[in-house]
C-alpha positions as semicolon CSV with decimal commas, in nm:
position;residue;x (nm);y (nm);z (nm)
1;M;2,832;11,206;-0,356
2;E;2,813;10,838;-0,263
3;H;2,482;10,658;-0,328
4;V;2,325;10,342;-0,197
5;I;2,111;10,111;-0,427
6;S;1,791;10,034;-0,233
7;P;1,577;9,712;-0,287
8;G;1,339;9,924;-0,492
9;N;1,624;10,015;-0,744
10;R;1,625;10,374;-0,615
11;R;1,950;10,561;-0,551
12;W;1,945;10,725;-0,213
13;P;2,236;10,948;-0,080
14;R;2,445;10,776;0,169
15;W;2,390;11,051;0,428
16;W;2,014;10,976;0,406
17;R;2,081;10,609;0,471
18;R;2,284;10,694;0,770
19;F;2,020;10,939;0,894
20;Q;1,759;10,655;0,873
21;L;1,979;10,419;1,066
22;A;2,050;10,685;1,330
23;A;1,676;10,769;1,346
24;R;1,593;10,405;1,416
25;R;1,855;10,374;1,681
26;S;1,764;10,691;1,865
27;N;1,382;10,666;1,810
28;V;1,370;11,006;1,663
29;F;0,997;11,000;1,610
30;V;0,943;10,991;1,988
31;L;1,165;11,297;2,018
32;M;0,965;11,469;1,743
33;E;0,637;11,394;1,926
34;A;0,775;11,536;2,248
35;G;0,916;11,841;2,053
36;C;0,583;11,907;1,890
37;V;0,393;11,886;2,221
38;L;0,646;12,114;2,390
39;A;0,637;12,361;2,100
40;F;0,256;12,367;2,111
41;V;0,244;12,426;2,485
42;V;0,512;12,707;2,460
43;M;0,333;12,879;2,167
44;S;-0,004;12,858;2,351
45;A;0,159;13,029;2,652
46;V;0,323;13,288;2,435
47;T;-0,009;13,361;2,256
48;W;-0,184;13,405;2,592
49;V;0,081;13,639;2,728
50;A;0,097;13,843;2,398
51;L;-0,285;13,896;2,386
52;S;-0,321;13,968;2,757
53;R;-0,049;14,243;2,749
54;Q;-0,204;14,453;2,470
55;P;-0,240;14,820;2,591
56;S;-0,593;14,886;2,462
57;K;-0,869;14,633;2,456
58;D;-1,042;14,820;2,172
59;A;-0,734;14,858;1,946
60;L;-0,659;14,614;1,668
61;L;-0,396;14,355;1,713
62;P;-0,094;14,391;1,475
63;S;-0,127;14,170;1,172
64;S;0,233;14,042;1,199
65;L;0,176;13,940;1,562
66;T;-0,152;13,755;1,494
67;S;-0,020;13,577;1,186
68;T;0,304;13,477;1,363
69;L;0,103;13,345;1,664
70;L;-0,133;13,159;1,445
71;I;0,124;12,989;1,231
72;G;0,358;12,923;1,525
73;T;0,078;12,739;1,714
74;L;-0,076;12,572;1,413
75;V;0,247;12,402;1,291
76;P;0,325;12,202;1,607
77;A;-0,046;12,115;1,635
78;M;-0,043;11,972;1,283
79;G;0,276;11,786;1,368
80;I;0,107;11,632;1,673
81;L;-0,187;11,514;1,458
82;I;0,049;11,374;1,184
83;L;0,262;11,186;1,439
84;L;-0,051;11,061;1,619
85;G;-0,170;10,926;1,287
86;R;0,167;10,758;1,235
87;R;0,149;10,592;1,583
88;M;-0,209;10,469;1,507
89;A;-0,098;10,334;1,167
90;L;0,190;10,140;1,343
91;R;-0,052;10,004;1,599
92;R;-0,296;9,885;1,330
93;A;-0,017;9,731;1,130
94;A;0,114;9,552;1,436
95;E;-0,237;9,423;1,521
96;S;-0,278;9,303;1,157
97;V;0,037;9,108;1,084
98;G;0,293;9,213;1,338
99;G;0,493;9,387;1,070
100;S;0,670;9,721;1,046
101;G;0,365;9,896;0,890
102;K;0,574;10,106;0,662
103;L;0,309;10,117;0,391
104;H;0,056;10,216;0,649
105;V;0,278;10,501;0,772
106;Q;0,356;10,615;0,420
107;L;-0,010;10,639;0,318
108;V;-0,102;10,824;0,631
109;F;0,193;11,056;0,599
110;L;0,113;11,122;0,236
111;F;-0,248;11,213;0,293
112;S;-0,152;11,420;0,602
113;M;0,111;11,623;0,406
114;I;-0,135;11,663;0,114
115;A;-0,389;11,815;0,362
116;A;-0,147;11,996;0,590
117;V;0,068;12,180;0,338
118;P;-0,215;12,336;0,131
119;T;-0,410;12,406;0,449
120;L;-0,111;12,579;0,594
121;L;-0,063;12,788;0,287
122;V;-0,430;12,881;0,273
123;V;-0,423;12,975;0,648
124;I;-0,121;13,200;0,590
125;L;-0,286;13,364;0,286
126;A;-0,629;13,397;0,457
127;S;-0,472;13,535;0,767
128;W;-0,272;13,790;0,580
129;L;-0,572;13,895;0,366
130;F;-0,799;13,916;0,671
131;Q;-0,547;14,112;0,877
132;S;-0,482;14,341;0,575
133;G;-0,855;14,397;0,526
134;V;-0,908;14,465;0,894
135;E;-0,630;14,711;0,899
136;F;-0,754;14,873;0,590
137;W;-1,118;14,914;0,695
138;F;-1,040;15,000;1,059
139;S;-0,740;15,227;1,006
140;D;-0,751;15,600;1,100
141;S;-0,770;15,705;0,732
142;S;-1,071;15,479;0,673
143;R;-1,230;15,605;0,991
144;G;-1,167;15,973;0,886
145;L;-1,292;15,917;0,535
146;L;-1,610;15,762;0,674
147;E;-1,663;16,044;0,915
148;N;-1,603;16,307;0,639
149;A;-1,851;16,134;0,417
150;N;-2,090;16,121;0,703
151;K;-2,045;16,496;0,769
152;L;-2,088;16,569;0,394
153;A;-2,403;16,368;0,370
154;R;-2,538;16,510;0,688
155;G;-2,467;16,864;0,578
156;Y;-2,629;16,808;0,238
157;Y;-2,924;16,660;0,417
158;E;-2,953;16,952;0,658
159;Q;-2,912;17,198;0,379
160;N;-3,215;17,046;0,195
161;V;-3,416;17,042;0,505
162;R;-3,328;17,398;0,584
163;S;-3,407;17,507;0,223
164;V;-3,762;17,348;0,244
165;N;-3,801;17,505;0,586
166;D;-3,702;17,853;0,463
167;E;-3,897;17,834;0,141
168;S;-4,210;17,713;0,333
169;I;-4,184;17,999;0,584
170;A;-4,126;18,264;0,310
171;M;-4,417;18,124;0,101
172;A;-4,647;18,129;0,403
173;S;-4,553;18,489;0,464
174;D;-4,623;18,582;0,100
175;L;-4,960;18,399;0,108
176;R;-5,046;18,570;0,427
177;F;-4,988;18,901;0,263
178;M;-5,210;18,800;-0,034
179;L;-5,489;18,686;0,192
180;S;-5,483;19,024;0,350
181;E;-5,584;19,172;0,021
182;I;-5,788;18,891;-0,156
183;T;-5,987;18,591;-0,051
184;V;-5,900;18,230;-0,078
185;V;-6,155;18,172;-0,348
186;D;-6,022;18,451;-0,559
187;P;-5,862;18,323;-0,881
188;R;-5,570;18,555;-0,827
189;F;-5,489;18,362;-0,508
190;R;-5,461;18,044;-0,697
191;Q;-5,235;18,201;-0,954
192;G;-5,018;18,333;-0,676
193;V;-4,987;17,993;-0,517
194;A;-4,886;17,840;-0,849
195;Y;-4,635;18,120;-0,897
196;Q;-4,488;18,055;-0,550
197;V;-4,452;17,678;-0,621
198;V;-4,255;17,735;-0,934
199;Q;-4,035;18,010;-0,795
200;R;-3,948;17,824;-0,475
201;G;-3,870;17,485;-0,638
202;L;-4,144;17,298;-0,459
203;D;-4,321;16,993;-0,590
204;E;-4,635;16,972;-0,378
205;V;-4,819;17,256;-0,216
206;A;-5,163;17,256;-0,046
207;I;-5,367;17,528;0,135
208;V;-5,574;17,359;0,407
209;Q;-5,835;17,539;0,613
210;K;-5,970;17,412;0,940
211;R;-6,345;17,452;0,989
212;S;-6,530;17,521;1,309
213;D;-6,606;17,154;1,353
214;G;-6,240;17,072;1,325
215;E;-6,251;16,917;0,979
216;L;-5,972;17,007;0,736
217;V;-6,065;17,119;0,392
218;T;-5,820;17,157;0,100
219;V;-5,870;17,507;-0,043
220;A;-5,611;17,483;-0,313
221;Y;-5,331;17,238;-0,404
222;V;-5,068;17,175;-0,655
223;D;-4,988;16,795;-0,704
224;P;-4,851;16,639;-1,019
225;K;-5,035;16,318;-0,933
226;N;-5,364;16,498;-0,885
227;R;-5,455;16,330;-0,555
228;A;-5,760;16,535;-0,447
229;D;-5,866;16,311;-0,165
230;R;-5,520;16,310;-0,001
231;S;-5,486;16,419;0,360
232;W;-5,211;16,673;0,354
233;I;-5,182;16,754;0,735
234;T;-5,213;16,508;1,008
235;Q;-5,391;16,574;1,332
236;Q;-5,068;16,528;1,519
237;Q;-4,899;16,802;1,315
238;L;-5,203;17,021;1,359
239;R;-5,187;16,988;1,734
240;Q;-4,815;17,067;1,734
241;L;-4,880;17,385;1,532
242;D;-5,164;17,483;1,762
243;K;-4,920;17,466;2,041
244;G;-4,726;17,737;1,893
245;E;-4,455;17,572;1,674
246;Q;-4,379;17,789;1,371
247;I;-4,304;17,501;1,129
248;I;-4,288;17,129;1,126
249;V;-4,040;16,957;0,887
250;S;-4,033;16,588;0,831
251;A;-3,847;16,374;0,581
252;D;-3,855;16,008;0,474
253;A;-3,700;15,788;0,202
254;N;-3,927;15,958;-0,063
255;H;-3,945;16,328;0,006
256;I;-3,925;16,625;0,247
257;E;-4,230;16,797;0,363
258;A;-4,303;17,109;0,581
259;V;-4,622;17,235;0,746
260;T;-4,650;17,589;0,867
261;P;-4,954;17,819;0,965
262;I;-5,054;18,099;0,726
263;D;-5,328;18,246;0,950
264;R;-5,369;18,081;1,289
265;R;-5,691;18,271;1,371
266;A;-5,851;18,172;1,045
267;G;-5,717;17,817;1,066
268;I;-5,535;17,834;0,731
269;Y;-5,219;17,621;0,694
270;L;-4,954;17,567;0,425
271;Y;-4,833;17,221;0,317
272;A;-4,508;17,232;0,113
273;G;-4,326;16,925;-0,026
274;R;-4,023;16,859;-0,233
275;T;-3,942;16,511;-0,399
276;S;-3,619;16,608;-0,573
277;D;-3,301;16,439;-0,435
278;L;-3,484;16,247;-0,166
279;L;-3,220;15,960;-0,164
280;A;-2,961;16,207;-0,043
281;F;-3,197;16,315;0,229
282;S;-3,237;15,956;0,342
283;Q;-2,861;15,891;0,335
284;G;-2,817;16,161;0,592
285;K;-2,988;15,951;0,853
286;R;-2,825;15,632;0,719
287;A;-2,477;15,791;0,748
288;D;-2,549;15,852;1,115
289;S;-2,629;15,483;1,167
290;I;-2,323;15,372;0,970
291;V;-2,096;15,593;1,169
292;Q;-2,249;15,455;1,490
293;G;-2,218;15,093;1,362
294;Y;-1,858;15,162;1,248
295;K;-1,774;15,283;1,600
296;E;-1,923;14,967;1,748
297;L;-1,748;14,737;1,489
298;T;-1,422;14,906;1,562
299;Q;-1,472;14,818;1,929
300;R;-1,540;14,461;1,823
301;A;-1,253;14,431;1,562
302;R;-1,019;14,272;1,811
303;V;-1,275;14,009;1,905
304;L;-1,325;13,945;1,536
305;Q;-0,954;13,902;1,484
306;L;-0,936;13,639;1,758
307;R;-1,245;13,463;1,637
308;F;-1,121;13,448;1,282
309;N;-0,779;13,315;1,387
310;I;-0,940;13,058;1,616
311;F;-1,169;12,955;1,327
312;L;-0,875;12,915;1,092
313;F;-0,684;12,715;1,367
314;V;-0,984;12,484;1,426
315;I;-1,070;12,435;1,058
316;S;-0,704;12,365;0,971
317;L;-0,677;12,108;1,245
318;A;-1,007;11,955;1,146
319;L;-0,885;11,919;0,781
320;V;-0,558;11,761;0,886
321;G;-0,743;11,534;1,134
322;F;-0,988;11,429;0,863
323;A;-0,693;11,370;0,627
324;V;-0,527;11,148;0,890
325;W;-0,850;10,964;0,950
326;F;-0,916;10,920;0,579
327;G;-0,551;10,802;0,530
328;L;-0,594;10,533;0,801
329;R;-0,918;10,415;0,648
330;L;-0,767;10,412;0,300
331;A;-0,453;10,245;0,431
332;D;-0,664;9,979;0,602
333;R;-0,849;9,916;0,278
334;Q;-0,550;9,910;0,055
335;V;-0,297;9,754;0,292
336;Q;-0,524;9,491;0,458
337;P;-0,532;9,269;0,139
338;L;-0,147;9,296;0,137
339;Y;-0,135;9,190;0,498
340;Q;-0,364;8,898;0,422
341;L;-0,139;8,813;0,134
342;V;0,171;8,829;0,364
343;K;-0,001;8,593;0,606
344;A;-0,093;8,357;0,324
345;A;0,266;8,372;0,190
346;R;0,397;8,284;0,539
347;Q;0,161;7,987;0,557
348;V;0,276;7,877;0,209
349;G;0,634;7,911;0,321
350;A;0,545;7,690;0,620
351;G;0,418;7,421;0,382
352;N;0,059;7,494;0,352
353;Y;0,028;7,483;-0,024
354;T;-0,352;7,458;-0,022
355;M;-0,379;7,820;0,099
356;R;-0,589;8,051;-0,118
357;V;-0,652;8,423;-0,069
358;E;-1,012;8,530;-0,060
359;G;-1,166;8,877;-0,067
360;R;-1,079;9,126;-0,340
361;I;-1,040;8,950;-0,668
362;G;-1,176;9,224;-0,890
363;A;-1,019;9,398;-1,185
364;D;-0,794;9,628;-0,981
365;E;-0,432;9,573;-0,901
366;I;-0,503;9,403;-0,562
367;G;-0,743;9,169;-0,731
368;S;-0,486;9,078;-0,996
369;L;-0,232;9,025;-0,726
370;N;-0,464;8,793;-0,531
371;R;-0,554;8,598;-0,846
372;A;-0,189;8,563;-0,943
373;F;-0,109;8,445;-0,585
374;N;-0,383;8,187;-0,595
375;R;-0,264;8,063;-0,936
376;M;0,089;8,048;-0,801
377;T;-0,017;7,844;-0,492
378;A;-0,224;7,611;-0,704
379;Q;0,075;7,552;-0,933
380;I;0,307;7,500;-0,633
381;E;0,057;7,259;-0,492
382;R;0,051;7,055;-0,811
383;Q;0,423;7,068;-0,852
384;T;0,468;6,969;-0,485
385;Q;0,241;6,671;-0,525
386;A;0,426;6,573;-0,835
387;L;0,760;6,625;-0,658
388;V;0,633;6,420;-0,358
389;G;0,531;6,144;-0,594
390;A;0,864;6,159;-0,775
391;N;1,049;6,154;-0,440
392;E;0,849;5,855;-0,340
393;Q;0,935;5,681;-0,658
394;L;1,300;5,776;-0,622
395;S;1,289;5,649;-0,260
396;E;1,135;5,322;-0,374
397;R;1,387;5,287;-0,650
398;R;1,665;5,381;-0,422
399;A;1,550;5,126;-0,171
400;F;1,536;4,866;-0,446
401;I;1,880;4,958;-0,571
402;E;2,021;4,958;-0,221
403;A;1,860;4,615;-0,163
404;V;2,004;4,484;-0,487
405;L;2,347;4,631;-0,402
406;E;2,341;4,472;-0,062
407;S;2,234;4,134;-0,215
408;V;2,504;4,117;-0,483
409;T;2,836;3,950;-0,400
410;A;3,042;4,195;-0,594
411;G;3,172;4,510;-0,426
412;I;3,041;4,845;-0,544
413;V;3,181;5,190;-0,448
414;S;3,061;5,528;-0,570
415;L;3,301;5,825;-0,553
416;D;3,265;6,193;-0,589
417;A;3,478;6,420;-0,804
418;E;3,738;6,457;-0,522
419;G;3,765;6,087;-0,465
420;G;3,554;6,073;-0,150
421;V;3,327;5,777;-0,081
422;L;2,960;5,835;-0,148
423;L;2,828;5,484;-0,140
424;M;2,969;5,138;-0,041
425;N;2,772;4,819;-0,027
426;S;2,827;4,546;0,235
427;S;3,025;4,324;-0,004
428;A;3,270;4,609;-0,061
429;L;3,295;4,669;0,314
430;K;3,378;4,310;0,373
431;L;3,631;4,286;0,086
432;L;3,803;4,626;0,159
433;L;3,774;4,665;0,536
434;G;3,703;4,302;0,638
435;K;3,413;4,391;0,861
436;A;3,050;4,506;0,847
437;G;2,929;4,836;0,963
438;P;2,835;5,174;0,841
439;P;3,001;5,285;0,514
440;P;3,282;5,532;0,547
441;V;3,099;5,808;0,360
442;G;3,318;6,114;0,288
443;E;3,647;5,941;0,349
444;P;3,895;5,935;0,064
445;L;3,928;5,601;-0,111
446;A;4,313;5,644;-0,102
447;E;4,302;5,573;0,270
448;I;4,077;5,269;0,232
449;A;4,206;5,099;-0,088
450;P;4,530;5,271;-0,214
451;Q;4,573;5,033;-0,506
452;I;4,220;5,086;-0,637
453;A;4,255;5,465;-0,585
454;A;4,575;5,457;-0,784
455;L;4,395;5,268;-1,061
456;V;4,127;5,536;-1,065
457;E;4,382;5,811;-1,079
458;S;4,564;5,647;-1,366
459;G;4,242;5,671;-1,580
460;A;4,228;5,295;-1,644
461;S;3,885;5,138;-1,698
462;E;3,973;4,797;-1,549
463;G;4,251;4,616;-1,378
464;I;4,355;4,345;-1,133
465;V;4,460;4,443;-0,776
466;Q;4,535;4,256;-0,459
467;Q;4,379;4,359;-0,136
468;G;4,405;4,242;0,221
469;G;4,647;4,182;0,497
470;A;4,740;3,833;0,610
471;E;4,499;3,688;0,360
472;L;4,528;3,844;0,012
473;F;4,228;3,874;-0,226
474;T;4,264;3,915;-0,592
475;L;4,009;4,171;-0,720
476;A;3,897;4,226;-1,074
477;V;3,818;4,604;-1,084
478;K;3,612;4,789;-1,344
479;I;3,580;5,162;-1,337
480;S;3,332;5,399;-1,501
481;G;3,310;5,759;-1,439
482;D;3,234;6,117;-1,558
483;R;3,287;6,473;-1,423
484;S;3,068;6,406;-1,119
485;G;3,260;6,107;-1,000
486;H;3,330;5,732;-1,052
487;V;3,155;5,403;-0,995
488;I;3,387;5,118;-0,912
489;T;3,279;4,750;-0,922
490;F;3,514;4,468;-0,818
491;E;3,482;4,099;-0,758
492;D;3,685;3,856;-0,564
493;I;3,842;3,644;-0,841
494;T;4,071;3,457;-0,600
495;R;3,851;3,153;-0,618
496;Q;3,805;3,197;-0,991
497;L;4,183;3,215;-1,048
498;L;4,230;2,904;-0,839
499;D;3,953;2,738;-1,037
500;Q;4,113;2,838;-1,364
501;R;4,452;2,717;-1,247
502;Q;4,296;2,398;-1,115
503;A;4,109;2,353;-1,443
504;A;4,434;2,394;-1,627
505;W;4,613;2,147;-1,411
506;S;4,307;1,920;-1,436
507;D;4,324;1,927;-1,812
508;V;4,704;1,875;-1,809
509;A;4,666;1,600;-1,559
510;R;4,386;1,451;-1,766
511;R;4,606;1,458;-2,077
512;I;4,905;1,318;-1,889
513;A;4,687;1,049;-1,731
514;H;4,546;0,965;-2,070
515;E;4,887;0,946;-2,237
516;I;5,029;0,743;-1,949
517;K;4,719;0,524;-1,900
518;N;4,699;0,426;-2,272
519;P;5,026;0,218;-2,293
520;L;4,974;0,061;-1,944
521;T;4,713;-0,185;-2,077
522;P;4,928;-0,323;-2,361
523;I;5,230;-0,348;-2,129
524;Q;5,024;-0,543;-1,876
525;L;4,868;-0,769;-2,141
526;A;5,204;-0,827;-2,306
527;T;5,374;-0,916;-1,983
528;E;5,095;-1,154;-1,881
529;R;5,118;-1,324;-2,223
530;L;5,493;-1,360;-2,198
531;N;5,442;-1,515;-1,857
532;R;5,182;-1,761;-1,980
533;R;5,371;-1,858;-2,307
534;Y;5,730;-1,870;-2,209
535;R;5,710;-1,967;-1,842
536;K;5,738;-2,343;-1,915
537;Q;6,007;-2,292;-2,173
538;I;6,237;-2,124;-1,934
539;V;6,454;-2,389;-1,791
540;T;6,726;-2,187;-1,649
541;D;6,614;-1,989;-1,349
542;P;6,229;-1,994;-1,410
543;E;6,167;-1,835;-1,082
544;L;6,347;-1,530;-1,181
545;F;6,137;-1,502;-1,499
546;E;5,824;-1,546;-1,291
547;E;5,934;-1,287;-1,043
548;L;6,023;-1,036;-1,320
549;T;5,693;-1,069;-1,512
550;S;5,503;-1,047;-1,177
551;T;5,697;-0,730;-1,090
552;I;5,610;-0,572;-1,428
553;V;5,236;-0,658;-1,380
554;R;5,237;-0,534;-1,027
555;Q;5,413;-0,210;-1,116
556;V;5,173;-0,145;-1,405
557;G;4,882;-0,188;-1,167
558;D;5,040;0,050;-0,921
559;L;5,103;0,299;-1,201
560;R;4,733;0,255;-1,325
561;K;4,616;0,321;-0,968
562;M;4,849;0,633;-0,945
563;V;4,711;0,768;-1,280
564;D;4,344;0,714;-1,161
565;E;4,419;0,909;-0,839
566;F;4,595;1,185;-1,043
567;S;4,292;1,208;-1,273
568;S;4,057;1,222;-0,980
569;F;4,269;1,510;-0,833
570;A;4,240;1,708;-1,162
571;R;3,869;1,723;-1,139
572;L;3,679;2,046;-1,036
573;P;3,536;2,056;-0,678
574;K;3,222;1,868;-0,642
575;P;2,921;2,116;-0,651
576;V;2,726;2,158;-0,329
577;F;2,362;2,156;-0,439
578;R;2,110;2,369;-0,255
579;G;1,780;2,525;-0,347
580;E;1,847;2,854;-0,522
581;D;1,651;3,109;-0,727
582;P;1,814;3,115;-1,077
583;V;1,647;3,444;-1,167
584;D;1,796;3,621;-0,870
585;L;2,144;3,476;-0,938
586;A;2,131;3,574;-1,302
587;R;2,006;3,919;-1,220
588;Q;2,288;3,980;-0,977
589;A;2,551;3,876;-1,239
590;L;2,386;4,105;-1,497
591;F;2,368;4,401;-1,252
592;L;2,748;4,379;-1,203
593;Q;2,805;4,407;-1,577
594;E;2,557;4,691;-1,604
595;V;2,742;4,891;-1,336
596;A;3,078;4,815;-1,487
597;R;2,980;4,878;-1,854
598;P;2,735;5,170;-1,879
599;D;2,828;5,202;-2,249
600;I;2,648;4,875;-2,327
601;T;2,270;4,827;-2,328
602;F;2,162;4,531;-2,110
603;A;1,823;4,368;-2,115
604;F;1,679;4,103;-1,884
605;S;1,368;3,901;-1,907
606;A;1,242;3,598;-1,712
607;Q;0,950;3,371;-1,737
608;D;0,701;3,395;-1,454
609;D;0,724;3,130;-1,179
610;I;1,063;2,984;-1,273
611;G;1,080;2,834;-0,927
612;I;1,373;2,695;-0,731
613;I;1,639;2,468;-0,874
614;A;1,913;2,267;-0,705
615;C;2,253;2,414;-0,789
616;D;2,579;2,530;-0,646
617;R;2,534;2,909;-0,597
618;H;2,897;2,998;-0,661
619;Q;2,943;2,775;-0,963
620;F;2,612;2,900;-1,116
621;G;2,713;3,260;-1,068
622;Q;3,060;3,184;-1,199
623;A;2,906;3,036;-1,522
624;M;2,680;3,343;-1,564
625;T;2,969;3,587;-1,506
626;N;3,199;3,407;-1,748
627;V;2,937;3,398;-2,028
628;L;2,836;3,761;-1,973
629;K;3,198;3,871;-1,964
630;N;3,268;3,691;-2,289
631;A;2,964;3,876;-2,441
632;T;3,081;4,216;-2,331
633;E;3,432;4,148;-2,463
634;A;3,282;4,043;-2,791
635;V;3,089;4,373;-2,803
636;E;3,402;4,564;-2,709
637;A;3,600;4,390;-2,987
638;R;3,325;4,493;-3,243
639;A;3,313;4,854;-3,105
640;K;3,683;4,893;-3,191
641;G;3,591;4,866;-3,556
642;A;3,431;5,222;-3,528
643;E;3,102;5,127;-3,687
644;P;2,867;5,424;-3,721
645;D;2,587;5,448;-3,464
646;Y;2,693;5,129;-3,312
647;R;2,604;5,049;-2,947
648;G;2,660;4,720;-2,778
649;R;2,369;4,510;-2,658
650;V;2,353;4,211;-2,437
651;T;2,028;4,028;-2,343
652;L;1,970;3,763;-2,081
653;D;1,657;3,549;-2,101
654;I;1,550;3,272;-1,854
655;T;1,279;3,015;-1,928
656;G;1,183;2,715;-1,724
657;G;1,033;2,376;-1,795
658;M;0,934;2,082;-1,588
659;Y;1,280;1,932;-1,566
660;E;1,527;2,196;-1,671
661;V;1,589;2,575;-1,681
662;A;1,727;2,738;-1,997
663;V;1,950;3,047;-1,977
664;V;2,005;3,229;-2,306
665;V;2,281;3,503;-2,334
666;A;2,279;3,686;-2,668
667;D;2,503;3,972;-2,781
668;N;2,559;4,176;-3,098
669;G;2,940;4,142;-3,081
670;I;3,196;4,000;-3,329
671;G;3,027;3,658;-3,339
672;L;3,161;3,304;-3,333
673;P;3,499;3,211;-3,480
674;Q;3,533;2,963;-3,771
675;D;3,643;2,675;-3,547
676;R;3,353;2,719;-3,315
677;E;3,378;2,353;-3,215
678;R;3,703;2,408;-3,023
679;I;3,598;2,718;-2,826
680;V;3,514;2,508;-2,517
681;E;3,842;2,328;-2,519
682;P;4,112;2,431;-2,268
683;Y;4,375;2,678;-2,387
684;V;4,167;2,765;-2,695
685;T;4,085;3,138;-2,720
686;T;4,029;3,414;-2,977
687;R;4,161;3,695;-2,750
688;D;4,517;3,801;-2,709
689;K;4,498;3,791;-2,325
690;G;4,254;3,499;-2,300
691;T;4,347;3,183;-2,117
692;G;4,110;2,954;-2,305
693;L;3,969;2,811;-1,979
694;G;3,661;3,022;-1,917
695;L;3,416;2,842;-2,147
696;A;3,580;2,515;-2,052
697;I;3,497;2,575;-1,688
698;V;3,144;2,693;-1,778
699;K;3,091;2,377;-1,985
700;K;3,217;2,165;-1,698
701;I;2,988;2,338;-1,452
702;V;2,683;2,303;-1,676
703;E;2,764;1,939;-1,729
704;E;2,801;1,870;-1,360
705;H;2,463;2,043;-1,310
706;G;2,309;1,792;-1,541
707;G;2,283;2,017;-1,844
708;E;2,448;2,114;-2,164
709;M;2,575;2,430;-2,337
710;T;2,529;2,511;-2,711
711;F;2,632;2,796;-2,931
712;S;2,462;2,960;-3,228
713;S;2,487;3,285;-3,429
714;A;2,246;3,568;-3,346
715;E;2,050;3,774;-3,595
716;G;2,242;4,083;-3,712
717;G;2,573;3,941;-3,593
718;G;2,676;3,820;-3,251
719;T;2,653;3,499;-3,050
720;R;2,379;3,320;-2,877
721;V;2,475;3,091;-2,586
722;T;2,221;2,851;-2,439
723;M;2,287;2,686;-2,107
724;R;2,044;2,424;-1,973
725;F;2,052;2,332;-1,612
726;A;1,861;2,037;-1,466
727;R;1,620;2,126;-1,187
728;D;1,743;1,830;-0,980
729;P;2,086;1,715;-1,099
730;L;2,116;1,462;-0,814
731;S;1,814;1,262;-0,938
732;G;1,999;1,208;-1,273
733;Q;2,309;1,090;-1,094
734;R;2,111;0,845;-0,888
735;S;1,941;0,715;-1,205
736;S;2,287;0,659;-1,371
737;E;2,425;0,482;-1,069
738;A;2,114;0,252;-1,057
739;A;2,149;0,167;-1,421
740;E;2,515;0,058;-1,369
């Protein structure tokens, strides 16, 4: 059989799951309510018709009929109460939290079934026992047995009464015969009376004589209790006897007594009593009353049947109703804290982390749940506050990084693992797209810069590419990445390459000019001396000699002028001095290296209040970039030696004085070469791919900014480069010109 795993980890049959779905769609509980009401009405009508059509009003109802009618009416009535309790539970649940109220319904249903099932079983058993008892006691055999017992008891009673009656009459006759021969006071009479008492089985005997004044006198008596002052015959009995009755017999719960006249004319009467078996005598009369009561009870048996069944019906419904009411109250008490917890959880889900549950926080499960919820919300509140603070810090840092990225002149692009653009600063937009605007986030880099994308795909860490349309830019690209993506930094080195080529041409031109300019002066001096010494000695054609020496002097002057112009052309462009922040320029240059070389530890420090200096922004940044680049390459060269636990480190420190600003770049790389004096000369380099013009250009820039550059060894290996820049280089130039 197929099963379904429910959220509570219980396995339910698939047919039960389908039944629940069908029940929800067809609203089966409404149909059940209507069915129970209809069944109750039908059974009520059937009960009325069945009772009204019984042939005899005094006859008992059949037990099978009464039990069937009772159970058939009780079951739909209980169903109505249970479904009514379910409806009330759903309403209360909807008023509480607007939920489904399943727990409410389950508790009410549980208590209802706990009360209904035992009650129904008890009703069935009680009805069967009652009907069986009624049929037993009021059946024909029971009625016949009771009537036979009544006849037997009555016959035994009548027999005893008749025996006392006969014995009293016979004794009175014998005593009358004795009185005809002897007197009452004769001792023989007393003996005869005693003899009669014993022979006739009597317990009490008395001879009473009525005097002339009507007073009764006891002449003789036999009484085991010896009650001499007892009144044996009442006046009422005496009057009845005087009226002619032969004997008067009476019986009570204690004994049977008889009074009969012995001699009416003499006024002598006999009292005879028997105390033996008096209970049987009393049961005779009781049997009559029992029989009569049994007849009346038989007539009322049908009413008792109806009353008993109605009593069972009402009590059963009362028990089920009480169970439903108790289930609702218990559900309210047990479920209300859960509803409050649901409301609180919804508020927490909406963002109210200060929500706390009040109420039951005792040692029971609800209290434990509330305390755990309060602890959870308190922890969420603390974590949320910490998260908000962290997000604020991240936002501030991100804003700072974005501001820095927007302020740097180098282009920075961040890529995801698929090569899509995540971040692109304005410099990268200008260099790659040639315009400002929103960054093309999500677009593949291959569509924006195919050459850079190809460099990334090749796995290279750096390279030189050309970018642009009509105007080409030469970009120096550095790539760092991991599994999550890549960070690409590139800088427009078109101007730098031009500067390097110009510096090279400048140095070549300076050398050529120096080599050409050096012999020009001796040539000119020699020619002038020849002209002065031998001009008068030339006789033949002196004008020609004068013209030739003048031509040589004139051509040497022209050549000197041409060399001076060529030397002036070889110089770097004159710096354009403006007020700039050296700390900001140095930080930008360092940031580019940090992004490009994450494997190196960079540190930056600056003295407070450095202030503004006059410098060429581009040339100052070029000097910083060249020095930092040399430092990172020195670190990279040392890292190739595979020293254990080695990590490159580059520091940049800026200090300021009244007239100058010192920038110190230190690294822990391979250090200075042996011929450190020539490292600033053109075409002198320690690297295979170096041009030997980087430090020469830096030295030239520093010198044109009125400063100087020095080199020293750092502690623990490495190089320390110190560049000093004048705060106002133009003032120094003006002072030099004034001195000349």
